N, C-alpha and C positions, 0 to 999 in steps of 0.2 A: 462607676461600674458597681450595680449593687449584688447583693449576696446572690440572688438566683441565677444572674448572669456568669458569676464564678462558677457556681454549680453545673451550670450547662457547658461551661467552658472545659471545667475538669471531665465532664461525661463526653465530651467531643474529642477530648485529647486522647483520654484512655482508650475511646472505643477504637480512635485511630492506631492507638499501639496493639490492640486486640487484633484489629485486621491485619496489620502488617506480620504479626506474630504467627496469625493464624496461617498466612501465604508462607512465613518461612518454614513452619513445622509441616507443611503441607508437602513438601520435598524432603523432609526428613522425618522417618517413620520412627515412633517409639523412641524419641528423643528424651534423654532423663531430664523429670521435671516439668517438661511441657505442658501436661495437664495443670499442675498446680500453679503454674503461671499465667496462664490463660485463666484460670478461674479467679485469680486475685485481681487481674485488670479489668474482668468483666463486672466483678464486683463492685469495684472502684466506681465503672461506668455508668451501671446501673442504680446504685447507692446515690449518686451526685445527680444522676438524672430526675430521680424520684425527689431528692431534696428540694430540686428546682420546681416541682410541680405541688409544691405542699401548699399553695394559696389555689389550688385546682381539684386536689383528689383529698380525701380524707388522711386523717393523721395517720391512721393505722397503715395505710398502703404507701405513705411518703416519710415520716419521720420514722417510725417505728421499724418499719420493712427496711428502708434504706440504712439507719444504724444497724440493724441486725446484719447486714450482708455486709457493711463496712467493717463490722467486729471480727469478722473471720478473714480479712485481706492480710494480716500480717502473719497468720497460720501458714496458710496456703504460700505466700512468696517467701517465708522463711524455710519450707520444707523444699519448694522449687528449687532456690539455691542448695540447698542441703545435697539433694539429688543431682543437680547440675555438676558440682562440685565433688561427689563421691563420698560425701559427709556419713560416716554411719549415724543410725538415729534411731535405735531400737524403743526408747521410750516414749518418742513422739510428744513431748513436752507441752510443745505450742499445742496441740490438739486438746490437751489437759486443760490448758489456760482458757482456751477456747469455750468448752464446757463449762467453765467457772463464767465466764463472761458473760453466755447466754443466761444463766440464772440470774445474775445482777441485771442482765437488762430486763429480764421479765419483770423484776422488781420496781427496778427504777421507771419504766414504761408505765406500771400501775398508779404506784403512789408518788413519785419524784416529781418536781418542778422541772421546768426548763433549764433552771440553772444547774440543777443537781444532774441532770441527762448530760450536760456539757462537761461538767466536771467528772462525771463517770466517766464517758467516752474518753476524755484525755487521759484519766489514769489508766484506763486500759492500753491507750496507745503507749505511755510512757513503759507500761509490765511488758507490752509484748514487742514493741521495738528495740527497747532496751535489751530484751533478751537476745534478740535478733544480732543485735550488733556483738553484744558479748559471745555468742554463738561463733560468728564468724572472724574474732579479734584473734583467735589462735590458729589458725589455719596455715600454711605453708605457703601458699602462693600470695607473693606480696601485692600484686595488683589485684586480684579478687577483695583482698582483705580490706585494702583501703577505700576501694570502690563501694563493697557493700556496707563495712561498719559505719564508713563517716554517714552515706546516707541513713542507715538506720539509727546512728546515736544522733544526728542531727533531726530529726522526725521526733525521738523522744524529749530532746529538749526542748522542742516547739511545744509538744504538749505539755511538759512541765509549766512551760510561761503560760500557757493558756488557764492550767488550772489555779495557777497565783491569782492571775487577773480576775478569773470567776469567782475565786474564793473572798477577794476581799471587796465585793461589790453589796451593796445593799439590794433587798429584796424586791424592793420597788423600782429600782432603775436598772436592775440586773438586766433584762432584755435588751436594752439599749446598747449597753456597754460590752454584753456578752457579743451582740451581731457586730458593733462596730469593729472589736479585736478578732470574731471570727472572720473576717472581709480579708484582714492581714494575715491571718491563719491558712486560709484559702489559697492565697497568693502563695503562701510559701510552699503550699501543698502542690501548687502547678509545678512549681519549680524542681522539687520532691519527685515528682512523675517522670519530669522531663530526665532527670540525673538518673533516676533508679533504672528507667528504661534504656538509656544510654549505655550505664553499668552492664545490664543485662546482655545487649546487643555484643559488647565488647567481649564480655566472658564467653558468650556462646561461639562468636567468631574464634576466639582462641581455641576453645574446645573442638571444634570443626577443623582447625588447622591441624591439631595434634592426632585428630582421628584421621585424616587425611596421610599424615606423615607415617601414624602407625599401620595403614592400609599399605602405603608403600612398602614398608618394610617386610610387610606379611606376606605381598606378592614378590619380594625379592627373595624372600626366605623361600616361596613355594617353587621359584622358577629355580634356584639352587637345588633345592632338594631333587625336583623332577630331574634337573641334568645329571645329578650325582646318582638319582634311581638307574636311569638309564644308562649310566658308565657300569654300575655295578650289575646290573642285568647281563650288559654285553660281556663284561670279564668273566663272571663268575660260572654264566651258564657255559661258557667256552669249556673251562677247564674241565668240570666232572663229565660232559659228553665226550671231551677228547680222550678221557682216562677211560670211560666206558667202551668206546668205540676201540681203541688200541688194545684194551683187554679183552675184547669179544674175538678180535683178530688172532689176540695170541692163543686163545682158547680153542679157538677152531684148528690152530695149526698144532697145537699141543698133543703130544701123543700118550706122555705119562699120564695117568688119571689123578694122581695125588697131587701132581702140579696143575693140571686143569681144575681140581677142585679149589686149589690155592687162588688160583686166578679169578674163578667165579666169586669166591668169598669176597675179594678186592672189588670186583664189580659191583657187588651187591652192597657194598659198603658206600661206594661212590654214589648208587642210586637212593640210596637211602639220603645223603647229603644233598644230593639234587631234589630229591623231594621234599626235605625241609626248606630249602631255599625257595621252591615255588610256593609253598605254604606260608612262607614269610612273606613272599609279594603280595599274595592275597589278602594277608591280613592287614600288611601295611597300608593298602590299596582302601581298604573298607575303613581304618581308622582315619583316613585323610578325608574320605567322605561322610563323616560321623555316622557311619551306620553299625558300630558296635551298640549292643544293647548289654547291660549289665544286670542279672537276675541274681541280686542281691542276698544272701542267708548266711547262716551260722554254718561254718566248715571247720570238719576236724583237722587240723593241722597234721596231726600223725598220718592220717589216711592221705593225704593229699600228696605229702612229702615220699610218703614209701611208694605209692602209685606211680609217680613221676619219675623214681629213681628206678625202680624195675623196666619201666618204658626205656630209660636210656643205658640199662645195662648191657645190651647186644653191643653197642658202641665202645662202651668201655672196657668190657671185656676182650674186645679186638686189638687194645692198646696195652691188657693186662695192668688198668687203672682200678685202685682200690677207690671206693667211695664211701665214706665212712660218715656217720650220723649219731648226734648226740642223743643220750637217751630222751625220749619224748613223752610228754605228760599224755594219755589217751584221752583226757577231758579237755584239753586246752583247745580251744575254738578261736576263728577268726570272723569278720564280717566282710563278704566281699562275693564275688561271682567266681563259681567253681570253674567254670570254663578257662576264661580269662587268666586268672591266678594260676592254675595248673599250667598254661602256656607259658607263663613267666617262669616258673620253677623249672621246667623242659628246656626252654631255650638258655637259659643261663646255665644248667647244668650239661648241656649238648656244647656249649659254647666252651666251659672249661675243659670238657673231655678234647676238642679240637686241638685247643692250645695247651695241653698237657702231655708231656713227652711219654713214651712207654714207661711202665713201671711206676709213673707218677701216683698223687694222692689227691682226692677232694674231699673236703670235710663240710658238714653241715653243723651249724651251731644255731641254738634257740636260745634267745632273750626275750624275756617280757617286762618292758619300761612303760611304766604307768598305764596308759590304755592303749598302746599298741604291743602289736607282737612282731619281734624282729628274727628275720631268718638270713642268717650270715654264710655265705658261700665262699670258701677259701680254697684255692688251688695251689698246687706246685708249677704251675706253667711258665709261660713266657711273661705274662704279665701284660697290661695295658701301660702305655708310656703316660707320662705327664701330659703331653699333646693331646691322646686320645681321650683322656678324662676330661681336661678343659673343653675338648669339642662335645663331649657327651652333655658336660653341664650346660653348654650353650645350644642345646638340642638340634646339635649339628649332627648329619649322617657321618658315620666313621667310613673312611677309606678302606677298601677291601685288602685284607690280608690272608696270609695261608697259615693254616696249622702245622702242626710237627711233623704230620705226615703227607704235608702236601693238602690237606683239606682246604677248600673255599671257604674263607671267613670274611663274614659282609658287615656292616653296620646298620643292616634292616632288623637283624634280630633283637638288638639291643634298643632300638628305637620303640620296636614295637612293646619291648617290655616295659618301657619309660610310659608309653601312653596307657598299657592296661594296669599298671601299677596306680598311677594318678587316677584314673578311671574309678578304680576302687578305692580311692580316698587314701592311698597309701604315699609313700616315697622310696626312692632308690638312690643309691648313691655307691660309687666305686672308690676304694682306695688301695694304695700300693702295699701289698701284704708285707708283713714282717719278715716273711720267707721268701721266696722266689717270684711267687705268681699274682695272681688278682684276688682282691677280697670285695665282695659286693654284700652289700646291706639292703635287705627289702624290708620294709615296714608295711604292715596291715592294720587296720583297727580293728582292736578287740570287740567293739560294739556298734551297733547303730549310731550314727552321729545325729 
């Protein structure tokens, strides 16, 4: 088998791999690293096809263009596996190396001999494939580590042997020996292509299985959330409506004006609770449909908190609850969306009011930690249990409970708070208070990330 036949064989094998990959990715849109993978094997195919035609077409199109295409194969392939495995690559060093390779290619194409071009090409392979082997040597996935690193290091070692073989040859007989060894080199390249393609298919298959498993878990979570949402709606709508209807019946029959006004105040309170619940249902549905838009800007923390406290003071006064706040810096700002961040503060405060007994207290504390602003809300209420805190951290909807005055309490408000806080680039966590109630810590970024 001569050199050109080997080139055609590699071209045919890689084109077949390209076609199979294209069919595979046509059913999987936006698969990570798919474009780089297709470019790498297409470059191998076209490059070897052009090398096979070197006796038919000019050197500029065959040898020079083919080598240029082959020089960029390692960069595309390394980046493809990086994206496939989710390995961060901010510097993209393989692309910088490819740029240096291109400069060297131009120089050797103009002034170098065939022997020097072979040595340069082999040195490039040592550098690029060796870098790829080192890159994937430290990843956690054992199977991927072995499959990729062994293939890359093998190609790098093979290129090193090619350099040594070419370097020791006399210039007047170098072509014969280079071509003799080059045939063996191409045979090994056939094996490499088969091995690396098999490795890629194995890793892609594993990733697809992981994606399917993740989708199953997401669907299971969605179904559980939907069922719990329906239970919450059925449970929490019934209570306030019953209280309102019962109160209206008492108010109609009551002759004493003072007693009637007292009943109407209770009805008004239940109506506010019911309205807030309906608002939370609408907000929750919107978050699940990815319909929330965050118009982020610099927000005055003092204005936001004082405004939301004022909104909830009616509910607090009905239970004679004191809402205390530490001294606020009027210049302190954070970066976020005013509507959703205000909803978070309002929901958390109204939740504290529901579960804090009459004559209780709620305190706001503000802290600045690094690039974060922390809002701490601590109440003297009945608090969240360890089980409820654990469920919240697992992103589960909490079961319905009742406040100290029979107010309907539900997990939707807290779930919405988490969605909104994370949408603003912040975090939210609950802790057992050193006192009796609950301590919630909300963090927002001080500046745009």
